[in-house]
KOLLOMI-654624 format. One line per field, with one value per residue: residue number from 1; residue in three letters; y, x, z of N, C-alpha, C in turn. Coordinates in nm, 2 decimals. Atoms other than C-alpha are relative to their C-alpha. Example, Ala and Ser with C-alpha at 12.3 -4.5 7.8 and 13.67 -1.06 7.14 Angstrom:
% KOLLOMI-654624
kollo <- (1	2)
roke <- (Ala	Ser)
n.yy <- (-0.12	-0.11)
n.xx <- (0.09	-0.09)
n.zz <- (0.00	0.00)
ca.yy <- (-0.45	-0.11)
ca.xx <- (1.23	1.37)
ca.zz <- (0.78	0.71)
c.yy <- (0.12	0.11)
c.xx <- (0.09	-0.08)
c.zz <- (0.00	0.08)
% end
This chain:
% KOLLOMI-654624
kollo <- (1	2	3	4	5	6	7	8	9	10	11	12	13	14	15	16	17	18	19	20	21	22	23	24	25	26	27	28	29	30	31	32	33	34	35	36	37	38	39	40	41	42	43	44	45	46	47	48	49	50	51	52	53	54	55	56	57	58	59	60	61	62	63	64	65	66	67	68	69	70	71	72	73	74	75	76	77	78	79	80	81)
roke <- (Met	Thr	Leu	Gln	Asn	Leu	Gln	Lys	Leu	Leu	Ser	Glu	Leu	Ile	Asp	His	Gln	Arg	Lys	Thr	Leu	Leu	Lys	Tyr	Ala	Arg	Glu	Ile	Val	Lys	Asp	Ala	Thr	Ala	Glu	Asp	Ile	Leu	Gln	Pro	Asn	Asp	Phe	Pro	Glu	Leu	Glu	Asn	Ser	Pro	His	Phe	Arg	Tyr	Glu	Glu	Gly	Ile	Val	Ala	Gly	Leu	Gln	Ser	Ala	Glu	Ser	Ala	Val	Asn	Ala	Trp	Ile	Ala	Glu	Gln	Lys	Lys	Glu	Thr	Val)
n.yy <- (-0.02	0.03	0.06	-0.10	-0.01	0.11	-0.02	-0.13	0.06	0.09	-0.07	-0.09	0.10	0.05	-0.11	-0.02	0.11	-0.01	-0.09	0.06	0.10	-0.08	-0.05	0.11	0.03	-0.10	0.00	0.11	-0.05	-0.13	-0.06	0.07	-0.09	0.07	0.11	0.11	0.10	0.10	0.11	0.01	0.10	-0.07	-0.05	0.12	-0.06	-0.02	0.14	0.09	-0.05	0.05	-0.12	-0.05	0.09	-0.02	-0.13	0.02	0.08	-0.08	-0.06	0.11	0.03	-0.12	-0.01	0.12	-0.03	-0.10	0.07	0.08	-0.11	-0.04	0.12	0.00	-0.11	0.02	0.10	-0.06	-0.08	0.10	0.06	-0.11	-0.04)
n.xx <- (0.10	0.13	0.08	0.05	-0.12	-0.02	0.11	-0.02	-0.11	0.06	0.08	-0.09	-0.07	0.11	0.02	-0.11	-0.01	0.11	-0.04	-0.12	0.07	0.06	-0.10	-0.05	0.10	0.02	-0.11	0.05	0.12	0.00	0.11	0.04	0.04	0.00	0.09	-0.05	-0.10	0.06	0.05	-0.10	0.03	0.07	-0.11	-0.09	-0.14	-0.02	0.01	-0.10	-0.13	-0.04	-0.03	0.14	0.06	-0.08	0.04	0.13	-0.03	-0.04	0.13	0.08	-0.07	0.02	0.14	0.01	-0.06	0.09	0.12	-0.04	-0.01	0.15	0.07	-0.06	0.05	0.14	0.01	-0.04	0.11	0.11	-0.06	0.00	0.13)
n.zz <- (0.10	-0.06	0.10	0.09	0.10	0.09	0.09	0.10	0.08	0.09	0.10	0.09	0.07	0.11	0.09	0.08	0.10	0.11	0.10	0.07	0.08	0.11	0.10	0.07	0.10	0.11	0.09	0.08	0.06	-0.03	-0.06	-0.11	-0.10	-0.13	0.01	0.08	-0.07	-0.07	0.08	0.11	0.10	0.11	0.08	0.00	-0.03	-0.15	-0.05	0.04	-0.04	-0.12	-0.08	-0.05	-0.08	-0.11	-0.07	-0.05	-0.12	-0.11	-0.06	-0.08	-0.13	-0.10	-0.05	-0.09	-0.14	-0.06	-0.05	-0.13	-0.11	-0.04	-0.07	-0.14	-0.08	-0.03	-0.10	-0.12	-0.06	-0.05	-0.13	-0.12	-0.03)
ca.yy <- (1.90	1.92	1.71	2.02	2.09	1.75	1.78	2.11	1.95	1.66	1.88	2.11	1.80	1.66	2.00	2.04	1.69	1.74	2.04	1.85	1.57	1.82	1.98	1.65	1.56	1.87	1.80	1.48	1.61	1.97	2.07	1.83	1.97	1.88	1.67	1.48	1.35	1.19	0.98	0.92	0.62	0.86	0.94	0.65	0.88	0.93	0.57	0.42	0.66	0.51	0.85	0.98	0.67	0.71	1.07	0.96	0.70	0.96	1.15	0.83	0.75	1.10	1.08	0.74	0.88	1.18	0.94	0.73	1.05	1.16	0.82	0.82	1.15	1.08	0.75	0.95	1.18	0.88	0.75	1.08	1.12)
ca.xx <- (2.11	1.74	1.48	1.33	1.68	1.70	1.35	1.45	1.78	1.61	1.36	1.63	1.82	1.51	1.44	1.79	1.80	1.46	1.62	1.93	1.71	1.51	1.81	1.94	1.62	1.61	1.95	1.77	1.43	1.44	1.09	1.07	0.88	0.87	0.57	0.73	1.00	0.75	0.64	0.96	0.81	0.63	0.97	1.18	1.50	1.45	1.33	1.63	1.90	2.10	2.22	1.86	1.76	2.05	1.96	1.60	1.72	1.88	1.55	1.37	1.64	1.62	1.24	1.26	1.48	1.25	0.95	1.15	1.23	0.87	0.74	0.99	0.89	0.52	0.58	0.78	0.49	0.25	0.48	0.48	0.10)
ca.zz <- (2.75	2.85	2.68	2.52	2.38	2.24	2.08	1.91	1.79	1.65	1.48	1.33	1.21	1.03	0.88	0.76	0.60	0.43	0.27	0.17	0.03	-0.17	-0.31	-0.42	-0.57	-0.77	-0.92	-1.06	-1.12	-1.17	-1.07	-0.77	-0.48	-0.11	-0.17	-0.44	-0.22	-0.01	-0.29	-0.49	-0.66	-0.89	-1.03	-1.15	-1.14	-0.77	-0.71	-0.87	-0.72	-0.45	-0.33	-0.30	-0.13	0.11	0.20	0.24	0.49	0.70	0.73	0.83	1.09	1.24	1.25	1.41	1.69	1.73	1.77	2.02	2.23	2.22	2.32	2.61	2.72	2.70	2.91	3.17	3.21	3.26	3.54	3.73	3.73)
c.yy <- (-0.04	-0.07	0.09	0.03	-0.11	-0.02	0.09	-0.04	-0.10	0.06	0.08	-0.09	-0.05	0.11	0.02	-0.12	0.00	0.10	-0.06	-0.10	0.07	0.06	-0.10	-0.05	0.08	0.00	-0.13	0.02	0.15	0.09	-0.08	0.09	-0.08	-0.11	-0.12	-0.09	-0.09	-0.11	-0.01	-0.12	0.05	0.05	-0.11	0.05	0.00	-0.15	-0.08	0.08	-0.03	0.12	0.06	-0.09	0.01	0.12	-0.01	-0.08	0.08	0.07	-0.10	-0.05	0.11	0.00	-0.12	0.03	0.10	-0.07	-0.07	0.10	0.04	-0.10	-0.01	0.11	0.00	-0.13	0.05	0.07	-0.08	-0.05	0.10	0.04	-0.11)
c.xx <- (-0.14	-0.07	-0.06	0.11	0.02	-0.11	0.02	0.11	-0.04	-0.09	0.08	0.07	-0.08	-0.02	0.12	0.03	-0.10	0.05	0.11	-0.06	-0.08	0.09	0.06	-0.09	-0.03	0.12	-0.04	-0.12	-0.02	-0.12	-0.06	-0.05	0.01	-0.10	0.04	0.10	-0.06	-0.05	0.10	-0.03	-0.07	0.11	0.11	0.14	0.02	-0.01	0.12	0.15	0.04	0.04	-0.12	-0.05	0.09	-0.03	-0.14	0.01	0.05	-0.11	-0.08	0.07	-0.03	-0.15	-0.03	0.05	-0.09	-0.13	0.03	0.01	-0.14	-0.07	0.06	-0.05	-0.14	-0.01	0.06	-0.10	-0.11	0.04	0.00	-0.14	-0.06)
c.zz <- (0.06	-0.12	-0.11	-0.10	-0.10	-0.11	-0.10	-0.09	-0.10	-0.12	-0.10	-0.09	-0.12	-0.11	-0.09	-0.10	-0.09	-0.11	-0.09	-0.10	-0.12	-0.11	-0.09	-0.10	-0.13	-0.10	-0.11	-0.08	0.03	0.06	0.13	0.12	0.14	0.01	-0.08	0.06	0.09	-0.07	-0.13	-0.10	-0.12	-0.10	-0.01	0.02	0.14	0.05	-0.02	0.05	0.14	0.10	0.06	0.10	0.14	0.09	0.06	0.13	0.11	0.06	0.08	0.13	0.11	0.05	0.09	0.14	0.06	0.06	0.12	0.12	0.05	0.07	0.15	0.09	0.06	0.12	0.14	0.07	0.06	0.14	0.12	0.04	0.10)
% end
């Protein structure tokens, strides 16, 4: 797997998980938007949902992995210059 493929895979996983999170949020708050899930504290039903928080944690973990890969790539580019 190339680094570009890894970056693409992480991006796709994050996108899929955000959609999963929004779908779940809409089961709790019918008119929840993609923006709303960024601030779940505005909705006590989301804020207090262990399942929502779990799914949200998966997004955060994937984003952390993506950031780590991107930082590593940037560091490798610096070293080759």
